N, C-alpha and C positions, 0 to 999 in steps of 0.2 A: 418581505422581510430582508431581502438583500440590501435595501437602502438603509435599514437599521444598522447593519454591519458596517457599511461604508461610511455612514455619518458618525459612527462611534459615539452616538448620543446615549447618555445614561448607562454606560457600561458599568457592570458591577463585579466583574472579574477581569483580572489582567494575567496574561501569560507572557513568559519570556522564552522564546524559542531561538536558539542560535544567536543570542544576544539581541534579538529584535523583539519589540513589544507588540502584543496583540490584545485588544480589548474585546470583550464579548459580554453576553448576557446569560447569567446562570440558568434562568428558567428555560431559555431556548436550547441551550446545550443539554440540559437534563432531560428535556422532552424528546430529544433525538438520540441520546446515547445513555444507556444504563450505566456505563462506566463514568461518564461525566456526572450523572446523577449521584452515584455513590461518592465520587471524589468531592463534589461540591456541597452535597446535602447529607451524606451519610455520617455514621458515627466517627469515621476517620477523616472527615472533611477538615480542611485547614481553615480555622476561624480567623486567622490573621488577615491583614489587609494588604500584605505584600503580593508580589507577582508569583504565580505558580510557574516554576521552571519545568519545561518539557524537554526531556533529553531524547536523543535518538530519532528525531524528526527534523528534516530540513525546514527552514522558515517558509519556503514557497510551497512545500507539501502541507504544512499546517494551515497556511492561508487557503489553499484549495480545499482542505478538510472543512474549515470554517465556512467557506463559500457554499459548499454542499449542504452543510447543516442548516444554513439560513435560506438557501434557495432551492434545494432539492435538485440541483443541476451542477454539472462540472463547470469550472470557469473556462472561458475561452482563452486562447493563447495570448491575447492582448492583455489579459489581466495577470499574466505570469511573465511579464517582460524581464524581470530580474532573475528569472529561473534559468539556469544553464543546463538543465537536464533535457534529454530527449523525451518525446512524448511517451515512449515505452518505459523509460526509467521512471518518469513521473507516475505512470499507472502502477508500476511495481511498488514504489514507495507509498503511494496512496492506498494500495491494497493492504499493505502492512498496517498503516494508520487506521484504516477502516476496521480491520480485524482487532487491533488494539483497543479501539473505542466502541466495538460491537455495533457498528453502523452497517447492518447487513445489506441494505439497498446499495450503498456505495461500494461495498465489497463485491457484490454481484456485477455492478457496472464495470468495475476494474477488471474482473475476471473476463467479462465479455470482450472488453477492448483488448486485453492481452491475448485472448484466444485468436483474435483477428490479426495480430501483429507478431506472430512467432516467426523467428528467423534463426539461422544457424548461429548468429552472434548472441541472440537473446534467450534461446530455448533453455539452456542449462540453468541460468539464473531464475527464469520464470518457473521452471520445474522445481527448483529448490523452494521457491516461495510457495508454490502450490502445495507442496508436501508439508511445509512448516505451518501453513495457515489454513489447512483443511479445505482445499479447493479441488475436489475429486475430478470434476469435468476438465478443468484446466490441466490438471496433472495428467490425465489420460491423453489429452491432445498433445501435450509436450512429449510424453513417452512415445507416442506413435510417430511424431516428427523425428525424434532423436533415434528411433530404431531403424531409420533408413540408412543402410550401409554407405550409400553415396554421400550422405551429409555428415556422417559421424566423424570423419576426419576433421572437417571444418569445426565441428562442435567441440571436439576434444582439445583443440588448440586455444579455446577461449578461457579467460579468467573464470568465467561462470562455471565451467566444467570442473576446474580445480576446486572451486568452492563446493560444488555438488558432491564431488568425491569425498571431501572431508566432512560435510555436514549431513549428507543423506546416503549412507552406504547401502541401505536397503533398496533405495531407488536404483542405484547402480546395479545391484543384483538382479532386479526386475528387468532393467534394460538389457543386461547380458542374456537373460532367458528369452526375451523377445527377439534379440539378434540371432540366437541359436535356432529358434523356430523358423525364422526367415531364411537362414542359411541351409536348412535341411529340407 
């Protein structure tokens, strides 16, 4: 089915993502995502022939999402030449997209990849995403990583930590409790 996506033959739905066009097939999208099914065939579906504008997703992330829908696999890096994100940032964005479109298998794959790439630079952002997108195992791994007093200074200096403070105050309270337990 990946060839069907690449050939762009007989597409019956068009998306515009970040000003870039993407063609796809309604039946394939609907079969893989209940959100696409509702969007494309539900009572609120857009019966017009114009492009569906998708906000808050980068074009390379949407391309990776479509690739997964059609092939059940993540694209290799060669297919993402125009994407300037790190592989961790791509997985973070793809996790958000997978959650948005209720593609559970992709969400699980992203969680697994992110679990294996936690660093001081990425842990706060990943923790916020895990909290906001209901990823309890990834959340627990990130909390345990961040609760290391030796790493906390590095983590606290990241932009991700500032975002975590503002967007997930309950997680910060839980992190403080973990640190208190470690220090006593």
